[in-house]
N, C-alpha and C positions, 0 to 999 in steps of 0.2 A: 924747649926749640919748636913744635911745633904751634905755641900762641903764636912766635914770630916770624914764622913762616906764613900762617894764614892771614896773619895782620900784613905781610906784604902782599899776599896775591890780592886782598881785598884792596889795598892802596892802587896794585897795578889795574885792577879791575877799576876801580872808579877813574883812575887818568885814561883810562881808553875809553869811557864814556864822556870825560869831560873832552878830550881831543875833537871828538865829533860837533862841536859845538863851538868851534874855532872859526872864526869865516875867513879862511885863506884856501886858497883852491890849488897848494901842491900835492900831489898823488897822495902821499904818506898820511896827510893829514883826512884828506876826503876818504882814503881806504877805511877809515874806521867808522865811515856812516854804514856799511853792507852788513859785518857779522854782529847785529844788535843781537839777533836771537840766541848766538853763540854765547855772547858775554852774560848776556841776562841766564843761560843756562848754568856758567860757572862763579857768578855770583849766586843765583839759588844756590847752589852745591856749597859753596864757601859759608854762606848764610849759615846752612844745615849743620855743617861741621863744625861749625865755630860752637854754634849751640849744641851739638852734643857730644865733642870728643873734647872740648875746654871745661877746666874746672870756672866757676866763675869767679871774674875779677877784672883787671883792666883788658887782658888781651882776648878775653870772650868777649867784653863790651864794644870794644872797640875795630877786632874784626867783624863783630856780626853788622855790627851798624853802618861799618862802612860800604859792607858787600851788599847790606839791604837796600844802602842808598843807591849804589849802583844798579841794583836787579827795577827798585822802581822808576829809576830815570829811563831806563833802556825801557820798559814795560810802558811808558806814557807813549813810546814812539810805537810800539809793538801791536799794542791792542787793540786798532783799529782796524788791524787786518788779521782780525780774529772773527770766530763765531760770538763772541762776547761785545761786538760792539755793532750799533745798527745799521742796516746796509745802505749804503750811498745810491746806488742806483737800483729801482724798484723790479720786482719781478715780474714779466711780462703776462703770466697768466692768461693761459690761452690767447695768446693774438692769433691776426694774422697771419697765415703762411706765406702770402705774397708780400708783406711788409718784413720777413725775417731776411739775414743776412747771415753766414756762418763763415767767420775767418779762421784760418788753419797758419799761426806763425812759427816758422821755424829754423832757427840760428843753424844750419848745416855741419858747419865745422867743416872750413874749404879742404884739408887733407882725408876728410873722411870721405871715404868712397863705399857707403852702405847706402845707396842710393834705392836702391829695390825697398829696405824696409820704410823709407820715409814714402816711396811712392804706395806702397801697397795700405799705408796707413792714410795717404789721400784718396785711396780708391774705397777704403773701409767706411770713412767718415763724408766723404763726397761733402766737403765743404764750398763754397760759393769762391771763396776767391781762398789763394794759397800764398802767403808771401814767403819766401825764403831770403836769407842772409848770408855771405860769407858765401855765396855761391858764384863760380868761375866758369869758365868754358866748359869743363868737363860735367859739370852741374849741368849747365843749360841743357846738353846735348841727351842727358839723361832724361829731364825733365819734359824737354819738348816730343823727347818719341814717346814718353807715356800719357802726357797732358793738353797737348794740345789739338786732339780732337774733341774732346768734350770743354777741356777751359782754353778757349777757341781765342778769346782777348788776352792778351799779354803784354809787359811791359820789362825788357832785359835790359839788364847792366850786368854780361859778364868781368870782374875782375878777378886780378891775380893777387891784391894787395887785402882781403880780409875783407872789404867791405864792396864786394859784389853784390846785387839784389835783383830778386826776379818776383815779378807778380803774375798769375796765372786767374784767370776767373772767367766762370760763367755768366755773369754778368755784363752787360756790355759797359767800356770804358767808354768817357768824353773829357776832352781839353786836357788831356794826359800830358805832365812836363815832367821830365827828369832835370832837377835843380841840385847846384853844388852849392849851399845855401854860406858855409863858412868856411870852409877848405876845400882847395880844387880837387880834392880824389875821395873826398866822402859825400857818396850821391843821395837821393831822396827822392821819393815819389809823390807825385801830387797827382789826384784824378780827381774824377766826380765817377760815382756808380749810378746806373740806373736800376733799380728795384723791379721786381717784376710785377709790381704794382705800379709801376710808370714813375714813381718818386725817384729823384736826386738825390743825394748824398756826396758829402764830400768825404774822400779817403787821404791820408797820409801817411808814406810807409819810411820810418827812419831808422838809422843805425848810426847814431853820432862816434868819433873818438872816444874810449874810457882813458881816464887818467889810470895812469898804468905806466911802470919804469919801463916798460918796452914800448911803447905809444905816444905816452906824452907826458910830461912831467906836471902839468895841470890841468885842473877839468874845465878851463875856463870856454873851450873851444867846442865840448860836450854841452856845456853849460848852456853858450849862447844859441846852439843850434836850437835848443827843446825852448828857450825862450822866444827866439826868433817866431818860432812855425806858433808857438803861444801867440805871442802878439798879433800874427797875421789872423788868427783863428778871433781872437777879440774881433780886432779891425772890419771881419768880412761874416759877422753870426748868420750862421745857415746849420745844418744837421752834419755833424762831423763824427768821425772816427778817427784815432791815431793808433796807430799798430807797429809794434819791431820790437828790437834789441836796445834799450835806450842804453845800455850801458852805466844803469842808477839804478837804487834799488827803490822802492816804493816810496819809503819814510823820510828818505834825503832832503835835505834843504830845498836843493833844485827843481826835483821832480813834484814837490808840494806846491813850491813857487809858480810851477809852468800850470799847475791845474790851477790855480788862483789867476794868475793871468790872461789864461784862456777859457778860463769856466768850466774846464774839463772835467767831469766825474770819474772816478776809479770803479771800476762793478767788481773788484775785490776786497773793497774795504765792506766789513759786517760778514764776510763769505771763507775768507782765510786768504795765507802766504801764495799760494801758486810758487812755489820757487824754482825757478829752472835753471838755474845753475849753480853748482856742478854737479852733471847727471853721474859722474863716476866716482863721486865724494861725497854721501849722505850727510857728513856731519860738516861742509865746510858748502851750505848752499843758500840761495838768496834769490829774491824774485829782478832778475833782470829784463825779462821778455814780458811787455805790456801791450793791453786795449786800451784806449780813453775814449769815453764815449761821450757828447753832448748830453745835454737836458733834453732832447727830443727824443733819445730812446731809451729802453729796457731791456732788461735781461733775459734771457731764455735759458740759457745753461753756459758754464764756463769748464773748462777742465784742464787739469798738466795730463798729455798723454804720455806712453810710453817712451824711455831711450829707443833711439835708432843707431848707434854710433856716436852722435855728437857728443860735445862737452855739456851743451843745451836740450830740455828735454824741450817739445814743441808744446803751442799753447791752443787750445779749440775754445771758441767763442761764438754763440748765436746770439744774435741780437735784436731786437725789433724797432723798425720806427714808428713810435707811438705821438706822435706830436700833443694829438689830445691829453697826453699825460704828464706835458713838460713840466707844467705847475706843479708835480707831484714831490720833486727834487730839489735841493736844498743847493742850488749852483755858487761853489764858492766864487769870490771875486777879491781883487789884490787892492791893495791902497795904491794912493798916488804915488805914495813911496816908495812901494816895489814896484811901479811901474816904471818909475824913475832909474832906479836900481836896472831893473831889466834894461833897459836904453843903454844902459852905459854899459853893461855885461857884452851885449850885443855890438857894441861899436867897439870895444876894447878887441873882442873875439875877431872881426872883421880885419882887424888892424896888424894885430900881435903876432908874430911868426913864430911856433913851437920850434925847440932848439931839439927835441927828440924824435 
């Protein structure tokens, strides 16, 4: 009985791996892109169990081979976000302090009322910019009271639909716009930040709607928003940062395509997963909160901070504007076919209405 059981588990793990390769935007198909680490771990356990617990024969060969194949296919996606891979964003190495910028990104979870925990964290780390997602009017009142004196430049979009967004900055903001790119209830912040050195950089804060049964039946609108921003970055090249809860994992087809369309780099590549969701379930975690940088930046430090009551961990990243080192980076680039597909996705996202 053990042989057929392990064989069935191995087949299910391989099917779970292959479903993520299907180019459909249904939420349940795209959901298989998220738990790659979990599926890989189960595939590894199944491979070892087959080799150790089963007698040599057809069942052992089948179960071990199938689960090992699933493991290898998953590792192909995961390994770039481990220390076994070369870093994509070069380290800063004693960069000038006036060219550095520290971002703290936190999805606060609207019903969470433990604002003091997050505020204490902000005061401890003293980031230049704080970006909160899912922040409503109550959260705005708490953050205003604690941050407005030192973080005097701000953008406030209090909403009670789980897509509120706030930005508090100690650095001057200019040409700031709140845009509703694809759907009229999903905001994004587009602004320029003036560093202490006087250099201006562009910053996008995003929080697109996820593909999930209670949110959206397809990933179309999330994908379209990310690709639209990627297309804008490519069209107007300049030192750029993109930050927020993208409701997508770092290794997904859409996020990797966003990086190629925009030419943006992921500072986690070669450094670790920095899984930020779900804060309450250690076994079910994946990287949903992101910071992407253009080739003009190097990385000083990056860390996942402690839980503060939300279902997300905050991310803290210190980056340095080093245009003299941009040639050190291998900037991703999209093919003409990918750009055409991105245009089609954006157009479809603008015209098609979601059902859920």
